[in-house]
N, C-alpha and C positions, 0 to 999 in steps of 0.2 A: 421897500422895494430898493434894489440895488441901484446906486448912483454912478458907479464906474464899471466899465467892462474889463479894464486892465489897470494894474498899478504902475506898469512900465519899468520900474526899478525895484529891486530887492536885494538884500545882503545875502552873501553866500554863507551857508552854515559853517560853523567852526567844529572841529573835531571835539566831542565831548560836551557840546552845547545842548542845553535842554530846549524843548519846544517853546516854552514861555520865553526864554531868552531870545530866541530868533524872533518871536513875535514882538518883543519889546523893541529890538533893533529895527525891524520893520516900521514900526510905529514912529520911532525917532527919525527915521529917514523920510518919512512922509509928513511928520509934524501933526499927526491925528492920533487920538486915543485908540486903543486896541479895539474896543467895541465898535467905534465908528468905522474903522478900517475894515473889520469883518463884515459889517453891514453893507459896505460899499461893494462887496463882492458877493453878497446874498447869503451870507452866513449869520444865522440867527444869534441872538444874545446868548452868551454862556458864562458860567462861573469859573470853570477850570479848564483852561485850554490844554493842559498837559495830558489830560485823560479824556477830554471830550472831542477835541479836533481830530478828525480822521485824516488818513493819508490823502484822501480824495480832496478834502478841503484844503489842506496844506497845498497840494498841487494847484488848486484853483487861485491861491494867493500869488502864485508866480507865473501864471498863464501870461504869455506874451512878454515876459520880462527877460532879463539877461542871465537868469539863473535856472539850472536844470531842474525841471519839475520832479523827476525821480529822486534827485538828491534831497530836496526839500521834503517830499512826500514821506520819506522814511521818518521824519520827526513824529509822524502820527503813529508810529509803531513802538516807540522807545518804552513808554509807560504802559503799553497795551496789557501786560499781565495783571496790572493793578486797577483795571477799569471797574471791576465789580465793587459795590458799596461796602462789602465786608472787609475790603483791604484798605479802606480809607484811612485807618489809623497808622498805616505804614508810610504815609505821605504827610508832610508838615501842613498844619492848619493853624491859624491864630484862635484866640478865645472867641472870636465871632464866627468861627467856621470858614474863614477865607483861606484859600490855598496860598502858602507863603514859602519862602526860601530862607535858609540860613546862608551865611556868606563869609568868606574869608577875605578881610580887607587887604592882606598881602598878596593874594592871587589877583584881585582886581587891580592893585597898584602896578603889578607887574605885566598885566595884559597889554599887548599892542592895542587890540580891540577888546574892551571889557565884555565879559559874557558870564552867564550863570551855568554852573557845571550841573550835569545830570543828577549827580549824588547829592547836592545841596538840597534837594527836595525831600530826601529821605529822612524819616524821623530819627533814626539811629545814627545819622551822620554828624557826629559831634566834634571831631578833630580833623583839622586840615592835615593830610598825610605829607604835604610838601613842606609846609612851614612850621609843623608841629605846634600849632596853637589852637585854642578852642574857637569854634565857629561863633560868629556873631549873629544875633537874632533880630535886632531892632537898630534903627538909626538912633545914636546917642543924641542928636540935636532935637528931634521931636518924638521919639519913641515909637515911630511907625514902623511896622514890619515890612520886609521886602516882598510885595505882593506879586503873585503869579500873573495876575491880570492888571496891567498897568492902568491906573485911573486916568480919566480925562483931566486935562489941565490947560491953562490958558497959554503956557509957553512950554517948550520942550528942550531938555537939557542935552548936552552934547553927547553923554554916553551913560552907561550904567554904573558909573562910579559914584554918581549923585543920587541922593534920596529923591524919590518922585514927589514927596510931599513938601519938604522944606529946602531942598537943594544942597543939603550938608554933604560934604565930601566923606563918603563911607570908607575910603582908604585911610583916613586919619584916626580911625577908631582903634584903640588899643585892644589887645586880647591877650589872655593868659598864655605864656609860653611853657611848654610842658617837657619835662626831662624825658629823653628818649626811652630810658630803662623803665619808666613808669607807664608808657602808653603803647608799648609794643602789642600787648595783648589786645588792647581797645582797637588798635588799627587793623590787626588781623581780623577781628570779628566784624568790624564795620565794612571791610572790604568784602568779606564772605557775605554778609547780608545784602549789600548793594548788588553783588553778582547775582544772588538769588532773586532778588526783586526784578532784575532786568531779564533774567532767563524764564522766570515763572515757575521754577522748581529748584529744589536744592539737593545737595548730596551730603549724607551723613557718614561720618567716620565709622568704618566697620560694616557699612551697608552698601552693596554694590549697585543697587538700583537708584534711580532718581525718585526724590520724595516730593509730593505735591506741596504747593505753597501754603495750603491750610495747616500742614504739619508745623511749618515755621510760626504760624500765628499761634498754634497751641503751645509750642515750646516757649515763645516769649510770654504768653499769658500765665503760663504755670511756672515760669522762672526756671526752666531747665536747660537753657542754652549756655553752653560752656564759653567762657570768655567775657560775658557781660558783666560779671562781677555781682550778680544779684541772686546767687543761690541762697535759698532760705535756710537750709540745714545741710550738714555733711551727708545726710541720708537721701537728699533729693537726687534722683537720677539725672545725669547730665548727657547732652548730645553735642558733639563737636561738629559745627558746620564747616564744610570744606569750600574753599574758593576753587571752582572747578578749573577755570583757565587763567585766572588772575589779571585779566584785561577787561575789568567791568566798565571802564570808560569808553572802550573802543570795540565793543562787540559788534556794533552796527557797522563798522568799517568793512567787515567781510561781505555784507549785503551790497555795499557799494562796489566792491572789487570785481564782482560779477558782472557789473555794467559798464566797466571800463572807466569808472569816475573815481575821484578822490577829493578829500577835503584838503584845504590849504595846511601847510605844516605850521602848526601853532603849538608852542610849548607852554 
């Protein structure tokens, strides 16, 4: 049974922030585990808030708070094209099947308010395009992954810069710095992949119509996607995936602009 009718306070979503990230910050604000917090407003236990929490449920978390319900409700639509189980492998999971994130320690270090980016959940997002380093996947202190659902704990840390298991500072982790000339192709393809996953369809060079997400799944499984560096032979046909609008982190801002709302300016 729900224990509270209102949480009273909630953080404002940051441009480019993932649903799990906002839920993490809500948990930190109230000093409660995510599952406990969700239960307090009548939301049942769930494994993956990114693809399970609906817009209505996100709205219920900010009912009677200082934050606009419509702004938060949009978090429930970000990963909506990937809700079906057959798209599971396009999102990161650890070896126990738990939903997890990669992270860039330099991004977290530079954030005024640390948050998890939408694309950090994508399986093929391996390089930070801002800092030109490989993404990190585990805490070096305890080797714990960065879980999408924050675990219950006896104390709550100040922000997402700290590992939720051992409190190690994630911003101190070193990562491989990559030469620009070696990663241009990889950055282009991961941007196009992220764009495709958020839209729920893709565009293929030379083909004027949008292509279903299932085609992307086939191209990845048969190693036919140009730019991934995984062609089997020179005879394997290739498809070049196009980044339709180049704004994969901010696609959802158009949704908010029709309601006269905006996110804070966070770089």
